[in-house]
N, C-alpha and C positions, 0 to 999 in steps of 0.2 A: 823305260821309265826312268828322267830326269833324277840325276840327285836334287836334295831340297838345299843341301850346302854349297855343292858344285866348289870343294874347295882347289880342287884342281881342272882344270880340261881335260889331263888324261882318265880322270875318271868320271866324266859324265854320262858314262852307262852304268847305273848302277844294278846288282843282280836282282834276278828276281826272288822273290819269298819259295824257302821251300815248304812245299804244300801239297807232298807228291803227288807230283805232276811232272810233266814232260821237261819242265822248266826247273826241277831239280838240279842239282850239280850232275855233271855226265860221269858216269861212273863208267871210269876209265880202265883199262889192263892193270894191274899191280898198281893202283894209283896210293895208294898207302905206302909202298916200299921204292917207289920211286919218289914218294913227294920227302919222309924223308932223309933220301941218298941226298936230295937237293936239299937237304937243309943242313946236316952234318956238318959239312967244311965249313960252314959259316957261321954257326953258332955253337958246335959243338967245344970250344973251348972261352964262350963272351958266358958272363954272367948276370940276370937282369937285376933290378937296383934293391931285391927283399936278399939279392944275397946267395940264391939256387940259380943252379946252371941251368943255362937256358934250355938245350938240350932236356935234360930230364926234366925240367916246366911241360915241355913239349910232349913228351913221352906220356907225363902224368895226364895231361888235359886229353890224349886222344886217347885214353886209355878210361878216363872219366866217360866221354863220349859212347865211346861202344858200349859201359854198364846201363845208359838211359837211352840205347837203341838205335844211337848214330850210327850211319851207314860208315863204310871203307873212307867213301870219298869225302864224306865229312870230317873221320881222324884225321886222312890225310892235310886238309884243309888246317888244322891246326899247326902244324907246323912250319906252313909257307906262310902262315900269317908272323911267325919270328925271324922270317928270315928279310922282312922287307927293310926294317934298320939300316941291313948290311947291304942294302942293294940300290947302288944309284939309280937306276929306273926302275924299282920292282914292279909299275904295271905290265910297264913292255917286257921286263926277262923273266916274270913269273908268264903271262899269256901267249908267249912264245914256247914256254916248255907243258904249261899244262890248260891257256884255254882262257878267255877273257871269261868266263865267268869264277874261277878260282882267284885269279888277279884281281878282278874287283871285290871281292870279297874280301880278300888280303886287307887289300890298300885298305876299306873302309874300315875293317875292324881295328886294325892299325891308330886310322883319325878319332877313332872313339876313346882307344888307351889314352892318348896322348889329352884327349877334352879334360878324364876324368885326372890325367896326373896331374895339367895345371890346376882344377878346379881343387885337389888334394893342397897342391904346394902352397894356395893361396890363402889356404884355411890357417894350414900351419903356419903360414907366415903371421896371418892376424895375432893365432894365440899367442907365439913369442913376443909381440909388440908388448911395451909396458903400458900401454892405454888400454884399459876396460873394453874387449867389443860387448858392442849391444846385441842381444839376441837375437833380437829382429836384422840384423845384419847377417848373422849368421844361421840364420832360418833361409833367410832371402840369396843366400850363395849356395847352399842345399836344393835349393827346389831350383835356381839355374842350372845345377850340375842336373839333377830330375829331368828338368828339363831337357837339354842336351842330347843327354840319354835318348830320352824316348824319342827325338824326329829321328834318332837314327838306329834307333831299333823298329822304329816302324817301320822302318824300307825292307829290312831286312832279319827275319827272325831267327836265320844263320849266325848273324853277330850277336845276338843275345845267347843261343847255348855256348858259340865260344866265350862269350866273354865270363858265365856262369861259371863255366869247368876250370877258365884260368883262375878267377877269384876263390873258388872254393882249394884246389891246387895249393895257390899259394897261402891260407891258412893253416894248410896243415903241412904244408912245411914249415911255417911258424911254431906248431905244436911239435914237431917233432924235433924238428931243432933248437928248444927252448927257448929260443930266441925273442929280446922285446921288440912285440908288434906295432908298431904304431897305432895309436888311439885311433887316428883318421881312416886308416883302412878298417879297424875294427868297426869302427861304426857304420862304418859307410855298406859295409858289409852288412851289420845286424837292421841297418833302420833301409836301406837299397835295395841291397840284391836279393839278402832273402825273401824280402817280402815277392820281389821282383820274380823270384821262382814259385812261390805262393801261388801265385796270380795264373803262373803258367800249367799249375798245377805238380811240378816237378819236385815231389815234398820230401823224395832221399837227398837231395840237394839242399834244400830248406831248412830243412832238422838240422842237419850236419853243419852248416854253416852258421848256424843258428847257436846249438851248441859251443864249436867252437869260436862265436865273436863274442858270446859271452863271457866263457871262459878267459879270454884274453880283458874282457873289459870289468869282470867283476868276479876276482878270481879268488876271495874269499867266498862266497856267496855260492859258488862253484863247487868249491869242497867240499861247504859245509851239505848241501844237497845233496852230493857226489854218496858223502859218507853217512846218509840217512839212506841211499837207496843201497847202500852195501849190506849194511848191519842186518838184513833181515833179506839177503836178496837169496839165500839158498832155501828156507821157508819160502817163501813168496813163488820163487819160481818152483818148489816143489804143488805148490797150491792150484799154482795156473795150470800146471801140466793135467795134473791128473784133472780138473775142468775142463778143459781144452779136448781130451782125449772120452771124457763122457759125453761132453754136448757130439761131436762127431760121431759117435752110435748111436747114442737117442733119437738124432735128424735120422739117422739112416734109417733107423725101424718105421717112424715116420713117413717114410718112402722120401726126403729129401738129401740127393747126392749136395756132400757139403766137404769143403775143407775149411777146419777149424785153424788158426795161428794164433800165436799169442805174440801181441803185439811189443813195441821194443818202448824204451821210456826215452825219453827225452826231457833231459835237466830243464832246458828252456822253457820248452812248455811246461813243464812245471813250476818253477817259479811265475812264470806270470800268471797263472792259476792262481798261485796262492797270492801273490801278492794283489788281484785284480776281485776277489771275491774274499779275501781278507782268511784265508784258509790257516788251517793247520797243515802239518805235513801227512798227517796220516786220514786226514780230511780230501785230498786230491784225489779222488774217485780211477782216474787210468793211471793209477802205478797198478793196479789189475786191470788187465785189459786183454780182451780177444776179439777177433775178427773172422766171421762165418764168410767164406766165399760160396756160393754155388751156382747154379743154369740159370735159372729166369728170374725177372722180375717176381711173377708169382712168388716162386720159390722165397723170393727176400720175404715177404709180405706173412706166408706159411712159417717160415722158422723164425721171423719174430712172433709171431703167436703162440707160438712154441714155449719161446724163452720167456713170456711175460704168465704163462701158462706155469712153468716150474719155478719159476723166482718171484719174486716181488717188484715190481716195477714204480719207480720210481716216474710217474705220469710228467711232471713239470721239467722233467729234462730226458724229454725226449724231443729229438728232431728228424724232419722228415726231409733227406734231401734226393729223394729218388722224385718224388712227388715237383716239388718245388728246389730244383738243382741251387749250388752256387755259384756266386756269379763266372767264375774262372770253370764251371762247367763240372765239379766236383760232385758225384752220385752216388749217394751210401743210407742206409739207416741207424740213428746214432742212441742207442739207449741205454739207462742206469739201472742197472737191478739191484738187489741186495741177498744175499742168502740166507740161508737158518740163520748162521751166527750174527748176521746186520753187518754183512762187511758186501760196501759195494764194489761193484763189478761194471766196468765199460765194457759194450759190447758192439760193434758197427758189424753191416753185414749188409753184402752190395753183393754182384755176381762180376765173374771174371772179366768181362769187357770196361767193368766201372773199377775193379781193381786195377787194371792195366793205366788208366785214364788216371786215376790215384798217385799210381808210383809213377808214371811219366809224363802224365801232362800232354801238353801240346807235342810233344817231343813224338809220342805215342800214335800222332797221324802224319805228323811229317818223315816219320822212319819207316812208315810200310804202306803199301801202294794200298795195299786193303784194306785200310783202315778209311779213306773216304766211302764206299760204298756201307761204311758198317754206319756210319752219323749215330755211333752213339755218344751218349753225356753231352747229350743237345749241342755238340757242335760237327759238325761234319766239313773234311777236308775236299770232298769232291770236286772241285775247284779250286783255282787260284784265288780268283776273289773271295770264296768264300773263305777260305783257310787266313787270305790275311785278314777279313772281316772279324773275324772270330779272334787271333793275335792279338787286333786293336784296343778289341772289345778289352781285350785284357789289362792291355798294355793302358789306357785310359784310366779302369777301376784304379788299378796299381799307381800312376799318380796322384790320383783321388785320395788312396789308403795314405800316402805319404803327406799328403796338404793339411790330416788331422781333424779334420772336420767330418759331422754325419753328414751323410749322403745325401741326403734332405736338404743342408745348405748348403754344399758344395760347388765353387764357381764353375768346376767342372758343365752343372746342370744347366749351364747357361750358354754352355757349347755344344755343336755337332761338327763330327768328324764325316765327309766324303770324298771320294775317290773320281779323279778325272780319270779317261778313257787311258790312259797309261800306269794308273794304277799309284798316280801319286795321292798324298793327302793333304785336304786344305781344311782351314777349321773356319767355320762360321757359326754365327750367332744362333742359338736356338730361333726356330721359324724361319730361317733363311731359305728364299724359295733360288730356283737354277738365274736368278735374273743377279742377286747377290752374289752366286757362286759365280758367276765371268767376270762381274769386277772386281771380284778377289784374285783371279786369273790374271786378268789385265785392264788397264781403264777401256784402252779401246773395244776388248771383245765384247765388255759388257754395255759400252755405245752403239753396236752392230750386234747385239744378239735379237735374235728374231724367233727362236724356239727351243726347247730343249727337250733331252728325253732320260728318263730316268730308268736305271737297269734294264733298258734295253725299251723302254715302253717310253711317245709320245705321252707328254702331259703338259698343262698349259701353263702358263711361264710365273703365277703368282701361285703353284702347289711348294707347301714346306715341302722342306727336304728333311728326311730321316738319315740317324746317324749308319755309316757306314753303306750308304748305297751310291752308286757311281751314275756319275751324273757328266750329258756332253752336251754342248749347244753348239743350234745353226747361228750361222751368222752372216748379216747381207754384206755386200763387197763396202759398198759404205753407206754412210746416213748416218743417225745420231739418235737417243735416247726417246722414249714416247714422253708427254709429259703426265701421262697416265702413272706411270711408275713415282712419283712424288707425290700421287695422291694415296694418304694411310691407309684409306679404307676397300681400297681395291686388294691393297698386300703385297705390288711389286717389289715393294723393297724392307727390311728389316735391317739390316748393317747402318751404323749413321756413316759409316765411309763410301758405302756403294751412293746413299743418298746426296753427297757433298758432291761426288763425283758428276751425279747428274743433273745439279743444281750448277754448277759449275760451269757446263757445258752450255747451259742455256742460259745462263750470263754471256757467258765471251760470246756467245749467238746474241745476245740481246747487244752487246757492247757494240760490236760489230755492226749493226745494223745504225746503230745510231750515230755511232763515228761517221757512217756514207750520206748520216743526214745535218749533219752539223757542218761536215763540209762543203756538201754542195749550198748551203746558206753562206757559207765564208767566202767560197767562191762566188754566188751570186752577187755580195755584197764588193769581192772587189771588183767586177766589172762594170757597176755601177757608177761606182769610183773612178775608173779607170787607172785600178793599181796594180792589174796583173800583173805587171813584173813583181811586185814584192812578194820574195818571198815565204813560202808559208811557218819555214821551221822559226826564222826571224821575227817573223810576225808573231808566233806563242811566245817566244823567250821576251819579247819588248811588253807581252803579256801577265809575262810571270809565268809561264807553262813550260812544261820540260822537253813538251813536244808538240808538233801538229795536232797528234792525233787525243794528248789531252785537253786540247782546245777547243777538235770538231766535238769531243765526248760532251764537254760538258754544257756547250753553243745545241747540240743534240738534245739535251735533255733540257732545255730551256733554262738550266741555272747561271749560264753566262749569256749577258743580252747584247745585240748585236752593235747597241748604241756604240759600248765601250770600244770596240772594233772602228767606227766610225770615228769619236771623237782623239782617236791617234791616229787614223790617215786625216782628217780634216779639222782639227779644232776650231770647233766652235766662235763667231764674233762676239765678242764681251756684250753683253749690255752695262747701263749707265745707268748703276742705282742712283736714287737722290738724294744719298747723305753721302756718297763720295763726289758728289763732283764740287767744284772747288774755283775761285775765282783766280788767276795767274796775274802775280805783280811781278816788275824787275826783280832783279835779289837787292841785299840793303844796300841801303845807299842812293837809292831810286825811290823815292816816295815810300810809301806805308808799307813796303814790300814785306818787312818785320812781322805782320797780323797775316801774312796767306800759309794757306798751308803747302800749297807746292808750289816754288818758283820758277818760271822759263825764263832762260835769261835773254835780257832784251829785246820782249814783247809785253804789253800791258792787254788786260782784262780777258784772256784766253779762257774759254771752258777745258776742264782737263776729267780726265776718267784714269780711273785704275783697273788695268788688264786686269781682267779675270783668269785669265789662263797661265800667271805666275804669283799675282796676290801681290802687290810688293807692298814692303810694310818698312817704317824707319828705323833700321838707319841705312836700308840695303841700299845701294848703287843702284841709280834708275837714268832710266832715255824714256826722252818724248818723241812720238810717233805723230805726227798731224795728217787726222784719218781725216773724208769727206761730208763734212756736215755733221759730223762729231766731235770737236773738239780736237784737241790732243789725248790723244791713249798713253800711261805713262805704264812702262815696261822696268821688270827687272832688270839689269844690264846680262845678265847671261841667259835671258829668255830665248828659248828656241822658239818662237813665234817671231821674235822682234828679228832674228836674226835674218828668218827666212822675208820677213818687211822691209828690213835695208838692204837683201839681195834685191830686192823687185823697184826698189823707191827707196834706193839711198839719199836724195835731195828733199826728203821728206823728213828726216830724223832733225830734231831737237834738243839742245842743252836744256836737261831740269834738274832741281836739285830742292832739298825737303826743306818746309820753312813752318815759322810758328805756328799754331793752330787760332783760329778765331777768338772762339770760349774759353772759358775758364775749364784748367783739368786739363787730361790729356785726353787727345783722339785715337780712336782706337779703331783698327783696320785689322778686315779677315783676314788667314792668311790658312791656306788648307797644307794639313802631316797624313801621313801616311803609315799604319804600322802592319808587318805581319806576324804572327804569331799562330802557336797551332791553340787549333782551336779546343774550347773547351767553357763549362758554366763558370759564367759571373764576370768571365774578360773584360766585356765591353762595361759593367759596372765598374771594375778596380783602374779602369782606366780613363773614364771619366771622374774618377774620387780624385785621381790625380792630377788632372785639369782644373777642381773645383778649390781643390786644396791651394793651389795656384793661382785661383783669383784670374782662371782664364776661364770666359764666359763661351760653352761649345755652342753654336747656335745651327751646326749642322752633322748627319754622322751619315755615313756609307757603308755597307756591309755588305762582303759575302763568303762562303765559305764551301771549300771544294776539299775532299779527301783528309779532314781532319786540317786543314789549313786554313788560317780567316785571313783576306783581305782588308780592312776597314780604314776610308778617308774622314777624317774631323777638318769641319769647319771652324775656327776659334777665334775669337778678339783680342789681340794686343794692341797695346802699344810703343810697343820697340821690341824686333825680331829678335831682335842678339840676347834680348831675356828667353825665347822660343828653344834656346841651346840643352840649357840644362834642363828644362822640363821634359821633352824629351831625353833628355839621358833616367831621369827619372822612371820615364813610360819602358822605357828598354830595359829597366830593371826588374819589370813583372814577373813573376812564373811564365812562362811557356812563351814572352815577347821576344822572336828572334829578330828585329830590326824595325825605328822608329826614326823616319826622318822627314823633313820638311819636305812639298814638290815642290 
């Protein structure tokens, strides 16, 4: 299985989960002794950041693991973890001495320690800041920390046990040395690690960790409850012992073989109950508590029946966790009864197997090979996947607990977690299918997905997946998604991300076809015009596009007329509007030329027309060109068309100049201006308002928009083109306008 984080290439092979299978840590000869001997020279003189000797800490961790049923190999790993920071290449060195499995476990655990340390340091730094920290930010940091831990834990259960044992020893060290405990360590232990131990069913670690953390966080309350417990300890213990012996003997006379034990008192659980139910100390029932352990489930109910016949039961406080186990697999009968004096007594009844699970939890399954065959407490470790799924469910529930919301409201209900064939975890939305799964793993895998197996059985691609299932997809060598996948009624895709990837694939396909269609149209036009030598990229640039493909795309969508390209390649011959016809006169000094609109030097009574390609207006520098049969065409001196005419027929050029209009008032001349702007609502209105305020009449507008950019051409009437520059400056100041200029 590949690492989900893959922080280092050397740790790409993630260790398999210990689940009482052949994939567990290899039992090597003298593994524990060899590991300690390997670690001792490296860590014997080192200390942890808590001040504890590193070797002494490792010894204590190994002891805790042994107490919860860990094998010698597991205890050996406790020493190797602490050597990583003292080795240059820990993965290679440990693998050579103990094997890849040990090496990867040690390196992965060390990574997790670093993540936790960094998260705590960040929170501590925030708390020291003079700026108050919003609670939401602190909660977010905590949630992110939990999330990182969850991702690491879900890969390998052994990391969980190593970290729990190490944290418990750290708390014991602080308690023994009476050192001040960092609040972040105590709070993290109470809010993160203890709930994790509870979810995994390792109740001894859970209870001790809670009591120690609570003792550090609320020392006064802890001491007060401890004092109350001690005040009548002798009297209470004598009463419980007398009751214990009585129950054991009388159950035996009923034919029920049972072991009856007194239950330990945990201060934190007492305080939680007092606060949660607003109870006084004397009202807490489990101060007097017994546990009955019998051989079988029928004996559990037989013992319960007898207890209820001998004492007065409080039916509202009865819980049957055998018929309906807790989420972590815990099973037991819980009842509260009162004796003849009315004193409340809590009694738990369970089988030996249930008791083992209650004490060791998940550890009971990975520690013993026979656990897989038992399948008790609703959890079976008969295979790697069974164990993986069982642990995964508890870890997910643990994260939900930390979110602080009800199970019915938690965001975790909107998610499922499934496994790849390599037992890597994939997070998906509720109701997701194998197609969603494929796209989550890799986009190309999703595109080529053609079939799926769920837990080894072929299923339709639109089958909703369930938490903990193993999913394997079959793929084609090439190809793309089906359009049916986008049909919500067919139920192939639930994930918004996967649907977006499918839409993007079809959009890209459509764009490719559109570009091909546009290219064909443009190339045919160039052939008709005899312009096949024109570079397509240059043509696109002259038309305002970033690339030839962008031009082809809008042409293929019929969003850009080929007429625009024709105009660029072959400007149309301008027509002669009636209102722009003038009589030519000699310059002033020869006749009445002062009354003419345009004067042609040295000639009389020649018909003129203003060229529409450049639309000159006073006081533009102008030049005339004698046409065939249409008089003189007047161009701006910088007109590109005029340059071409001059190059071909230079002898037909004639000098012209502006004259005085014949009628009263100012003559009006049409000119074209272009505006490039970010397309937005109200853009055209805002531009025309500027022209209206400046008393310029707009006689024509052409506009086109492409991918958020608008290109507009306005024809406006002016008496003096020099004034136009000021107006265009006002247009350029409008919101979104990129450029405004005369054509």
